[in-house]
PyMOL CGO cylinders between C-alpha atoms (Angstrom):
from pymol import cmd
from pymol.cgo import CYLINDER

trace = [
    CYLINDER, 29.10, 31.49, 28.72, 25.82, 29.77, 29.72, 0.3, 1, 1, 1, 1, 1, 1,
    CYLINDER, 25.82, 29.77, 29.72, 25.60, 28.15, 26.29, 0.3, 1, 1, 1, 1, 1, 1,
    CYLINDER, 25.60, 28.15, 26.29, 29.10, 26.72, 26.62, 0.3, 1, 1, 1, 1, 1, 1,
    CYLINDER, 29.10, 26.72, 26.62, 28.32, 25.32, 30.06, 0.3, 1, 1, 1, 1, 1, 1,
    CYLINDER, 28.32, 25.32, 30.06, 25.11, 23.70, 28.81, 0.3, 1, 1, 1, 1, 1, 1,
    CYLINDER, 25.11, 23.70, 28.81, 26.97, 22.16, 25.88, 0.3, 1, 1, 1, 1, 1, 1,
    CYLINDER, 26.97, 22.16, 25.88, 29.67, 20.74, 28.16, 0.3, 1, 1, 1, 1, 1, 1,
    CYLINDER, 29.67, 20.74, 28.16, 27.01, 19.36, 30.51, 0.3, 1, 1, 1, 1, 1, 1,
    CYLINDER, 27.01, 19.36, 30.51, 25.34, 17.52, 27.64, 0.3, 1, 1, 1, 1, 1, 1,
    CYLINDER, 25.34, 17.52, 27.64, 28.71, 16.17, 26.48, 0.3, 1, 1, 1, 1, 1, 1,
    CYLINDER, 28.71, 16.17, 26.48, 29.61, 14.91, 29.97, 0.3, 1, 1, 1, 1, 1, 1,
    CYLINDER, 29.61, 14.91, 29.97, 26.19, 13.32, 30.38, 0.3, 1, 1, 1, 1, 1, 1,
    CYLINDER, 26.19, 13.32, 30.38, 26.56, 11.42, 27.08, 0.3, 1, 1, 1, 1, 1, 1,
    CYLINDER, 26.56, 11.42, 27.08, 30.09, 10.32, 27.88, 0.3, 1, 1, 1, 1, 1, 1,
    CYLINDER, 30.09, 10.32, 27.88, 28.93, 8.54, 31.03, 0.3, 1, 1, 1, 1, 1, 1,
    CYLINDER, 28.93, 8.54, 31.03, 26.15, 6.59, 29.29, 0.3, 1, 1, 1, 1, 1, 1,
    CYLINDER, 26.15, 6.59, 29.29, 26.64, 3.11, 27.90, 0.3, 1, 1, 1, 1, 1, 1,
    CYLINDER, 26.64, 3.11, 27.90, 26.75, 2.83, 24.10, 0.3, 1, 1, 1, 1, 1, 1,
    CYLINDER, 26.75, 2.83, 24.10, 23.69, 1.33, 22.40, 0.3, 1, 1, 1, 1, 1, 1,
    CYLINDER, 23.69, 1.33, 22.40, 25.37, 0.42, 19.11, 0.3, 1, 1, 1, 1, 1, 1,
    CYLINDER, 25.37, 0.42, 19.11, 24.44, -2.98, 17.67, 0.3, 1, 1, 1, 1, 1, 1,
    CYLINDER, 24.44, -2.98, 17.67, 26.74, -5.17, 15.61, 0.3, 1, 1, 1, 1, 1, 1,
    CYLINDER, 26.74, -5.17, 15.61, 24.57, -5.20, 12.48, 0.3, 1, 1, 1, 1, 1, 1,
    CYLINDER, 24.57, -5.20, 12.48, 25.52, -8.28, 10.50, 0.3, 1, 1, 1, 1, 1, 1,
    CYLINDER, 25.52, -8.28, 10.50, 25.58, -10.48, 13.60, 0.3, 1, 1, 1, 1, 1, 1,
    CYLINDER, 25.58, -10.48, 13.60, 22.60, -8.87, 15.34, 0.3, 1, 1, 1, 1, 1, 1,
    CYLINDER, 22.60, -8.87, 15.34, 19.66, -7.99, 13.09, 0.3, 1, 1, 1, 1, 1, 1,
    CYLINDER, 19.66, -7.99, 13.09, 17.84, -4.78, 14.03, 0.3, 1, 1, 1, 1, 1, 1,
    CYLINDER, 17.84, -4.78, 14.03, 14.30, -4.87, 15.41, 0.3, 1, 1, 1, 1, 1, 1,
    CYLINDER, 14.30, -4.87, 15.41, 12.29, -2.95, 12.85, 0.3, 1, 1, 1, 1, 1, 1,
    CYLINDER, 12.29, -2.95, 12.85, 8.86, -1.42, 13.41, 0.3, 1, 1, 1, 1, 1, 1,
    CYLINDER, 8.86, -1.42, 13.41, 6.10, -3.69, 12.04, 0.3, 1, 1, 1, 1, 1, 1,
    CYLINDER, 6.10, -3.69, 12.04, 5.20, -1.49, 9.04, 0.3, 1, 1, 1, 1, 1, 1,
    CYLINDER, 5.20, -1.49, 9.04, 8.68, -0.18, 8.19, 0.3, 1, 1, 1, 1, 1, 1,
    CYLINDER, 8.68, -0.18, 8.19, 9.56, 0.68, 4.59, 0.3, 1, 1, 1, 1, 1, 1,
    CYLINDER, 9.56, 0.68, 4.59, 12.16, -1.56, 3.03, 0.3, 1, 1, 1, 1, 1, 1,
    CYLINDER, 12.16, -1.56, 3.03, 11.56, -2.44, -0.61, 0.3, 1, 1, 1, 1, 1, 1,
    CYLINDER, 11.56, -2.44, -0.61, 8.51, -2.52, -2.83, 0.3, 1, 1, 1, 1, 1, 1,
    CYLINDER, 8.51, -2.52, -2.83, 6.92, -5.93, -3.32, 0.3, 1, 1, 1, 1, 1, 1,
    CYLINDER, 6.92, -5.93, -3.32, 4.68, -6.95, -6.22, 0.3, 1, 1, 1, 1, 1, 1,
    CYLINDER, 4.68, -6.95, -6.22, 1.55, -9.12, -6.04, 0.3, 1, 1, 1, 1, 1, 1,
    CYLINDER, 1.55, -9.12, -6.04, 1.45, -10.00, -9.72, 0.3, 1, 1, 1, 1, 1, 1,
    CYLINDER, 1.45, -10.00, -9.72, -2.08, -11.45, -9.74, 0.3, 1, 1, 1, 1, 1, 1,
    CYLINDER, -2.08, -11.45, -9.74, -3.54, -8.03, -8.87, 0.3, 1, 1, 1, 1, 1, 1,
    CYLINDER, -3.54, -8.03, -8.87, -1.58, -6.08, -11.50, 0.3, 1, 1, 1, 1, 1, 1,
    CYLINDER, -1.58, -6.08, -11.50, -3.76, -5.06, -14.47, 0.3, 1, 1, 1, 1, 1, 1,
    CYLINDER, -3.76, -5.06, -14.47, -0.92, -3.21, -16.24, 0.3, 1, 1, 1, 1, 1, 1,
    CYLINDER, -0.92, -3.21, -16.24, -2.72, 0.11, -15.83, 0.3, 1, 1, 1, 1, 1, 1,
    CYLINDER, -2.72, 0.11, -15.83, 0.72, 1.82, -15.70, 0.3, 1, 1, 1, 1, 1, 1,
    CYLINDER, 0.72, 1.82, -15.70, -0.33, 4.30, -13.01, 0.3, 1, 1, 1, 1, 1, 1,
    CYLINDER, -0.33, 4.30, -13.01, 2.66, 3.41, -10.84, 0.3, 1, 1, 1, 1, 1, 1,
    CYLINDER, 2.66, 3.41, -10.84, 5.14, 4.00, -13.68, 0.3, 1, 1, 1, 1, 1, 1,
    CYLINDER, 5.14, 4.00, -13.68, 3.46, 7.26, -14.74, 0.3, 1, 1, 1, 1, 1, 1,
    CYLINDER, 3.46, 7.26, -14.74, 3.35, 8.70, -11.22, 0.3, 1, 1, 1, 1, 1, 1,
    CYLINDER, 3.35, 8.70, -11.22, 6.89, 7.69, -10.26, 0.3, 1, 1, 1, 1, 1, 1,
    CYLINDER, 6.89, 7.69, -10.26, 8.97, 10.89, -9.97, 0.3, 1, 1, 1, 1, 1, 1,
    CYLINDER, 8.97, 10.89, -9.97, 12.21, 8.97, -10.63, 0.3, 1, 1, 1, 1, 1, 1,
    CYLINDER, 12.21, 8.97, -10.63, 10.95, 6.91, -13.59, 0.3, 1, 1, 1, 1, 1, 1,
    CYLINDER, 10.95, 6.91, -13.59, 12.45, 3.79, -12.02, 0.3, 1, 1, 1, 1, 1, 1,
    CYLINDER, 12.45, 3.79, -12.02, 9.56, 1.40, -12.80, 0.3, 1, 1, 1, 1, 1, 1,
    CYLINDER, 9.56, 1.40, -12.80, 9.73, -0.50, -16.08, 0.3, 1, 1, 1, 1, 1, 1,
    CYLINDER, 9.73, -0.50, -16.08, 6.62, -2.30, -17.35, 0.3, 1, 1, 1, 1, 1, 1,
    CYLINDER, 6.62, -2.30, -17.35, 6.17, -4.31, -20.54, 0.3, 1, 1, 1, 1, 1, 1,
    CYLINDER, 6.17, -4.31, -20.54, 2.94, -6.02, -21.52, 0.3, 1, 1, 1, 1, 1, 1,
    CYLINDER, 2.94, -6.02, -21.52, 0.99, -7.41, -24.44, 0.3, 1, 1, 1, 1, 1, 1,
    CYLINDER, 0.99, -7.41, -24.44, -2.70, -7.70, -25.24, 0.3, 1, 1, 1, 1, 1, 1,
    CYLINDER, -2.70, -7.70, -25.24, -4.38, -11.08, -25.17, 0.3, 1, 1, 1, 1, 1, 1,
    CYLINDER, -4.38, -11.08, -25.17, -7.79, -11.94, -26.63, 0.3, 1, 1, 1, 1, 1, 1,
    CYLINDER, -7.79, -11.94, -26.63, -10.24, -13.46, -24.16, 0.3, 1, 1, 1, 1, 1, 1,
    CYLINDER, -10.24, -13.46, -24.16, -12.97, -15.40, -25.97, 0.3, 1, 1, 1, 1, 1, 1,
    CYLINDER, -12.97, -15.40, -25.97, -16.59, -14.46, -25.27, 0.3, 1, 1, 1, 1, 1, 1,
    CYLINDER, -16.59, -14.46, -25.27, -18.38, -16.45, -22.57, 0.3, 1, 1, 1, 1, 1, 1,
    CYLINDER, -18.38, -16.45, -22.57, -21.78, -16.32, -24.25, 0.3, 1, 1, 1, 1, 1, 1,
    CYLINDER, -21.78, -16.32, -24.25, -22.62, -16.96, -27.89, 0.3, 1, 1, 1, 1, 1, 1,
    CYLINDER, -22.62, -16.96, -27.89, -23.07, -13.78, -29.88, 0.3, 1, 1, 1, 1, 1, 1,
    CYLINDER, -23.07, -13.78, -29.88, -20.99, -11.71, -27.46, 0.3, 1, 1, 1, 1, 1, 1,
    CYLINDER, -20.99, -11.71, -27.46, -17.78, -9.92, -28.42, 0.3, 1, 1, 1, 1, 1, 1,
    CYLINDER, -17.78, -9.92, -28.42, -14.32, -11.20, -27.62, 0.3, 1, 1, 1, 1, 1, 1,
    CYLINDER, -14.32, -11.20, -27.62, -12.51, -9.09, -25.02, 0.3, 1, 1, 1, 1, 1, 1,
    CYLINDER, -12.51, -9.09, -25.02, -8.87, -8.11, -24.76, 0.3, 1, 1, 1, 1, 1, 1,
    CYLINDER, -8.87, -8.11, -24.76, -6.82, -7.85, -21.61, 0.3, 1, 1, 1, 1, 1, 1,
    CYLINDER, -6.82, -7.85, -21.61, -3.31, -6.74, -20.81, 0.3, 1, 1, 1, 1, 1, 1,
    CYLINDER, -3.31, -6.74, -20.81, -0.85, -9.43, -19.75, 0.3, 1, 1, 1, 1, 1, 1,
    CYLINDER, -0.85, -9.43, -19.75, 2.18, -8.44, -17.71, 0.3, 1, 1, 1, 1, 1, 1,
    CYLINDER, 2.18, -8.44, -17.71, 5.45, -9.47, -19.37, 0.3, 1, 1, 1, 1, 1, 1,
    CYLINDER, 5.45, -9.47, -19.37, 7.96, -7.45, -17.36, 0.3, 1, 1, 1, 1, 1, 1,
    CYLINDER, 7.96, -7.45, -17.36, 7.72, -5.47, -14.15, 0.3, 1, 1, 1, 1, 1, 1,
    CYLINDER, 7.72, -5.47, -14.15, 11.02, -4.17, -12.83, 0.3, 1, 1, 1, 1, 1, 1,
    CYLINDER, 11.02, -4.17, -12.83, 12.06, -1.54, -10.31, 0.3, 1, 1, 1, 1, 1, 1,
    CYLINDER, 12.06, -1.54, -10.31, 15.51, 0.04, -10.39, 0.3, 1, 1, 1, 1, 1, 1,
    CYLINDER, 15.51, 0.04, -10.39, 16.31, 0.53, -6.71, 0.3, 1, 1, 1, 1, 1, 1,
    CYLINDER, 16.31, 0.53, -6.71, 19.45, 2.47, -7.67, 0.3, 1, 1, 1, 1, 1, 1,
    CYLINDER, 19.45, 2.47, -7.67, 17.10, 5.24, -8.85, 0.3, 1, 1, 1, 1, 1, 1,
    CYLINDER, 17.10, 5.24, -8.85, 14.18, 4.73, -6.43, 0.3, 1, 1, 1, 1, 1, 1,
    CYLINDER, 14.18, 4.73, -6.43, 13.89, 7.29, -3.65, 0.3, 1, 1, 1, 1, 1, 1,
    CYLINDER, 13.89, 7.29, -3.65, 11.39, 5.16, -1.65, 0.3, 1, 1, 1, 1, 1, 1,
    CYLINDER, 11.39, 5.16, -1.65, 8.70, 7.83, -1.70, 0.3, 1, 1, 1, 1, 1, 1,
    CYLINDER, 8.70, 7.83, -1.70, 5.89, 5.25, -1.91, 0.3, 1, 1, 1, 1, 1, 1,
    CYLINDER, 5.89, 5.25, -1.91, 3.84, 7.09, -4.52, 0.3, 1, 1, 1, 1, 1, 1,
    CYLINDER, 3.84, 7.09, -4.52, 3.59, 3.91, -6.60, 0.3, 1, 1, 1, 1, 1, 1,
    CYLINDER, 3.59, 3.91, -6.60, 2.19, 1.98, -3.63, 0.3, 1, 1, 1, 1, 1, 1,
    CYLINDER, 2.19, 1.98, -3.63, -0.34, 4.73, -2.92, 0.3, 1, 1, 1, 1, 1, 1,
    CYLINDER, -0.34, 4.73, -2.92, -1.62, 5.19, -6.48, 0.3, 1, 1, 1, 1, 1, 1,
    CYLINDER, -1.62, 5.19, -6.48, -2.04, 1.48, -7.29, 0.3, 1, 1, 1, 1, 1, 1,
    CYLINDER, -2.04, 1.48, -7.29, -5.84, 1.04, -7.48, 0.3, 1, 1, 1, 1, 1, 1,
    CYLINDER, -5.84, 1.04, -7.48, -5.66, -2.76, -7.46, 0.3, 1, 1, 1, 1, 1, 1,
    CYLINDER, -5.66, -2.76, -7.46, -3.38, -3.37, -4.44, 0.3, 1, 1, 1, 1, 1, 1,
    CYLINDER, -3.38, -3.37, -4.44, -0.57, -4.89, -6.48, 0.3, 1, 1, 1, 1, 1, 1,
    CYLINDER, -0.57, -4.89, -6.48, 2.28, -3.00, -4.76, 0.3, 1, 1, 1, 1, 1, 1,
    CYLINDER, 2.28, -3.00, -4.76, 3.15, -3.17, -1.06, 0.3, 1, 1, 1, 1, 1, 1,
    CYLINDER, 3.15, -3.17, -1.06, 5.92, -2.10, 1.28, 0.3, 1, 1, 1, 1, 1, 1,
    CYLINDER, 5.92, -2.10, 1.28, 8.07, -4.99, 2.44, 0.3, 1, 1, 1, 1, 1, 1,
    CYLINDER, 8.07, -4.99, 2.44, 10.28, -4.61, 5.52, 0.3, 1, 1, 1, 1, 1, 1,
    CYLINDER, 10.28, -4.61, 5.52, 13.09, -6.43, 3.65, 0.3, 1, 1, 1, 1, 1, 1,
    CYLINDER, 13.09, -6.43, 3.65, 16.18, -4.23, 3.58, 0.3, 1, 1, 1, 1, 1, 1,
    CYLINDER, 16.18, -4.23, 3.58, 19.10, -6.55, 2.86, 0.3, 1, 1, 1, 1, 1, 1,
    CYLINDER, 19.10, -6.55, 2.86, 19.50, -6.41, -0.90, 0.3, 1, 1, 1, 1, 1, 1,
    CYLINDER, 19.50, -6.41, -0.90, 22.84, -4.65, -1.26, 0.3, 1, 1, 1, 1, 1, 1,
    CYLINDER, 22.84, -4.65, -1.26, 25.13, -5.61, -4.12, 0.3, 1, 1, 1, 1, 1, 1,
    CYLINDER, 25.13, -5.61, -4.12, 28.55, -4.71, -5.42, 0.3, 1, 1, 1, 1, 1, 1,
    CYLINDER, 28.55, -4.71, -5.42, 27.28, -3.88, -8.92, 0.3, 1, 1, 1, 1, 1, 1,
    CYLINDER, 27.28, -3.88, -8.92, 24.79, -1.06, -9.45, 0.3, 1, 1, 1, 1, 1, 1,
    CYLINDER, 24.79, -1.06, -9.45, 23.25, -2.91, -12.44, 0.3, 1, 1, 1, 1, 1, 1,
    CYLINDER, 23.25, -2.91, -12.44, 22.09, -5.69, -10.11, 0.3, 1, 1, 1, 1, 1, 1,
    CYLINDER, 22.09, -5.69, -10.11, 19.80, -3.26, -8.25, 0.3, 1, 1, 1, 1, 1, 1,
    CYLINDER, 19.80, -3.26, -8.25, 17.18, -3.52, -10.99, 0.3, 1, 1, 1, 1, 1, 1,
    CYLINDER, 17.18, -3.52, -10.99, 14.92, -6.25, -9.66, 0.3, 1, 1, 1, 1, 1, 1,
    CYLINDER, 14.92, -6.25, -9.66, 12.48, -8.07, -11.93, 0.3, 1, 1, 1, 1, 1, 1,
    CYLINDER, 12.48, -8.07, -11.93, 8.99, -9.31, -11.06, 0.3, 1, 1, 1, 1, 1, 1,
    CYLINDER, 8.99, -9.31, -11.06, 10.17, -12.71, -9.74, 0.3, 1, 1, 1, 1, 1, 1,
    CYLINDER, 10.17, -12.71, -9.74, 12.36, -11.05, -7.10, 0.3, 1, 1, 1, 1, 1, 1,
    CYLINDER, 12.36, -11.05, -7.10, 9.65, -8.50, -6.27, 0.3, 1, 1, 1, 1, 1, 1,
    CYLINDER, 9.65, -8.50, -6.27, 7.25, -11.46, -5.87, 0.3, 1, 1, 1, 1, 1, 1,
    CYLINDER, 7.25, -11.46, -5.87, 9.60, -13.12, -3.35, 0.3, 1, 1, 1, 1, 1, 1,
    CYLINDER, 9.60, -13.12, -3.35, 9.45, -10.00, -1.20, 0.3, 1, 1, 1, 1, 1, 1,
    CYLINDER, 9.45, -10.00, -1.20, 5.65, -10.12, -1.25, 0.3, 1, 1, 1, 1, 1, 1,
    CYLINDER, 5.65, -10.12, -1.25, 5.67, -12.90, 1.32, 0.3, 1, 1, 1, 1, 1, 1,
    CYLINDER, 5.67, -12.90, 1.32, 7.55, -10.72, 3.81, 0.3, 1, 1, 1, 1, 1, 1,
    CYLINDER, 7.55, -10.72, 3.81, 4.81, -8.06, 3.81, 0.3, 1, 1, 1, 1, 1, 1,
    CYLINDER, 4.81, -8.06, 3.81, 3.14, -7.98, 7.24, 0.3, 1, 1, 1, 1, 1, 1,
    CYLINDER, 3.14, -7.98, 7.24, -0.65, -8.14, 7.47, 0.3, 1, 1, 1, 1, 1, 1,
    CYLINDER, -0.65, -8.14, 7.47, -2.43, -4.81, 7.80, 0.3, 1, 1, 1, 1, 1, 1,
    CYLINDER, -2.43, -4.81, 7.80, -3.05, -3.59, 11.33, 0.3, 1, 1, 1, 1, 1, 1,
    CYLINDER, -3.05, -3.59, 11.33, -6.39, -4.42, 12.91, 0.3, 1, 1, 1, 1, 1, 1,
    CYLINDER, -6.39, -4.42, 12.91, -9.07, -1.78, 12.73, 0.3, 1, 1, 1, 1, 1, 1,
    CYLINDER, -9.07, -1.78, 12.73, -9.55, 0.36, 15.81, 0.3, 1, 1, 1, 1, 1, 1,
    CYLINDER, -9.55, 0.36, 15.81, -12.90, -0.49, 17.39, 0.3, 1, 1, 1, 1, 1, 1,
    CYLINDER, -12.90, -0.49, 17.39, -13.21, 3.03, 18.79, 0.3, 1, 1, 1, 1, 1, 1,
    CYLINDER, -13.21, 3.03, 18.79, -12.65, 4.74, 15.43, 0.3, 1, 1, 1, 1, 1, 1,
    CYLINDER, -12.65, 4.74, 15.43, -15.49, 6.61, 13.77, 0.3, 1, 1, 1, 1, 1, 1,
    CYLINDER, -15.49, 6.61, 13.77, -17.22, 5.00, 10.82, 0.3, 1, 1, 1, 1, 1, 1,
    CYLINDER, -17.22, 5.00, 10.82, -16.38, 6.45, 7.40, 0.3, 1, 1, 1, 1, 1, 1,
    CYLINDER, -16.38, 6.45, 7.40, -18.63, 9.38, 6.43, 0.3, 1, 1, 1, 1, 1, 1,
    CYLINDER, -18.63, 9.38, 6.43, -19.96, 7.44, 3.41, 0.3, 1, 1, 1, 1, 1, 1,
    CYLINDER, -19.96, 7.44, 3.41, -21.16, 4.65, 5.68, 0.3, 1, 1, 1, 1, 1, 1,
    CYLINDER, -21.16, 4.65, 5.68, -22.75, 7.14, 8.10, 0.3, 1, 1, 1, 1, 1, 1,
    CYLINDER, -22.75, 7.14, 8.10, -24.56, 8.92, 5.24, 0.3, 1, 1, 1, 1, 1, 1,
    CYLINDER, -24.56, 8.92, 5.24, -25.79, 5.61, 3.83, 0.3, 1, 1, 1, 1, 1, 1,
    CYLINDER, -25.79, 5.61, 3.83, -27.18, 4.60, 7.24, 0.3, 1, 1, 1, 1, 1, 1,
    CYLINDER, -27.18, 4.60, 7.24, -28.97, 7.95, 7.58, 0.3, 1, 1, 1, 1, 1, 1,
    CYLINDER, -28.97, 7.95, 7.58, -30.48, 7.56, 4.11, 0.3, 1, 1, 1, 1, 1, 1,
    CYLINDER, -30.48, 7.56, 4.11, -31.74, 4.06, 4.97, 0.3, 1, 1, 1, 1, 1, 1,
    CYLINDER, -31.74, 4.06, 4.97, -33.22, 5.30, 8.27, 0.3, 1, 1, 1, 1, 1, 1,
    CYLINDER, -33.22, 5.30, 8.27, -34.91, 8.20, 6.46, 0.3, 1, 1, 1, 1, 1, 1,
    CYLINDER, -34.91, 8.20, 6.46, -36.37, 5.83, 3.85, 0.3, 1, 1, 1, 1, 1, 1,
    CYLINDER, -36.37, 5.83, 3.85, -37.62, 3.47, 6.58, 0.3, 1, 1, 1, 1, 1, 1,
    CYLINDER, -37.62, 3.47, 6.58, -39.27, 6.35, 8.46, 0.3, 1, 1, 1, 1, 1, 1,
    CYLINDER, -39.27, 6.35, 8.46, -40.94, 7.56, 5.25, 0.3, 1, 1, 1, 1, 1, 1,
    CYLINDER, -40.94, 7.56, 5.25, -42.19, 4.02, 4.51, 0.3, 1, 1, 1, 1, 1, 1,
    CYLINDER, -42.19, 4.02, 4.51, -43.51, 3.68, 8.07, 0.3, 1, 1, 1, 1, 1, 1,
    CYLINDER, -43.51, 3.68, 8.07, -45.27, 7.06, 7.77, 0.3, 1, 1, 1, 1, 1, 1,
    CYLINDER, -45.27, 7.06, 7.77, -46.86, 6.03, 4.45, 0.3, 1, 1, 1, 1, 1, 1,
    CYLINDER, -46.86, 6.03, 4.45, -47.98, 2.71, 5.97, 0.3, 1, 1, 1, 1, 1, 1,
    CYLINDER, -47.98, 2.71, 5.97, -49.48, 4.54, 8.97, 0.3, 1, 1, 1, 1, 1, 1,
    CYLINDER, -49.48, 4.54, 8.97, -51.25, 7.01, 6.66, 0.3, 1, 1, 1, 1, 1, 1,
    CYLINDER, -51.25, 7.01, 6.66, -52.71, 4.14, 4.58, 0.3, 1, 1, 1, 1, 1, 1,
    CYLINDER, -52.71, 4.14, 4.58, -53.88, 2.36, 7.73, 0.3, 1, 1, 1, 1, 1, 1,
    CYLINDER, -53.88, 2.36, 7.73, -55.53, 5.56, 9.00, 0.3, 1, 1, 1, 1, 1, 1,
    CYLINDER, -55.53, 5.56, 9.00, -57.40, 6.03, 5.70, 0.3, 1, 1, 1, 1, 1, 1,
    CYLINDER, -57.40, 6.03, 5.70, -58.67, 2.44, 5.71, 0.3, 1, 1, 1, 1, 1, 1,
    CYLINDER, -58.67, 2.44, 5.71, -59.97, 2.62, 9.27, 0.3, 1, 1, 1, 1, 1, 1,
    CYLINDER, -59.97, 2.62, 9.27, -63.33, 4.48, 9.50, 0.3, 1, 1, 1, 1, 1, 1,
]
cmd.load_cgo(trace, "trace")
């Protein structure tokens, strides 16, 4: 009986509150600054390493490329080859927005964009090519500022300790040499 009374109390409390529903198409929602909408591509950073496509659990990233010969800069050196991106497409009908592709990209070519209005009446139009993904790149917010009170990374702390240790050892050697020279 107590459970029923509690349930009715919650229902009555909610009935007396004013509704907070927004009229979506007329009133755009206020999204958090780093919300996940779609994946944007910064094409200049993409080296066609294919990590994003390999790690995608839905196999919704399609990449085509070709190799291009880069002539040697110095005489006698070998010509190099590099991958050139021909096609980069994401099928948002398959994508589950897990963000693995954004996380595994070692060259910061993929980002989360807060853009969320890309609905269409045809499911085949949800495969967006690199030009559309590039347009969304300009909606990506800048990264948050670093916290001044945060601890330094452990690698930086270890490097500082190593430098201090080397300086102390050099100072001790210099003091020992000075002591030997003075009679």
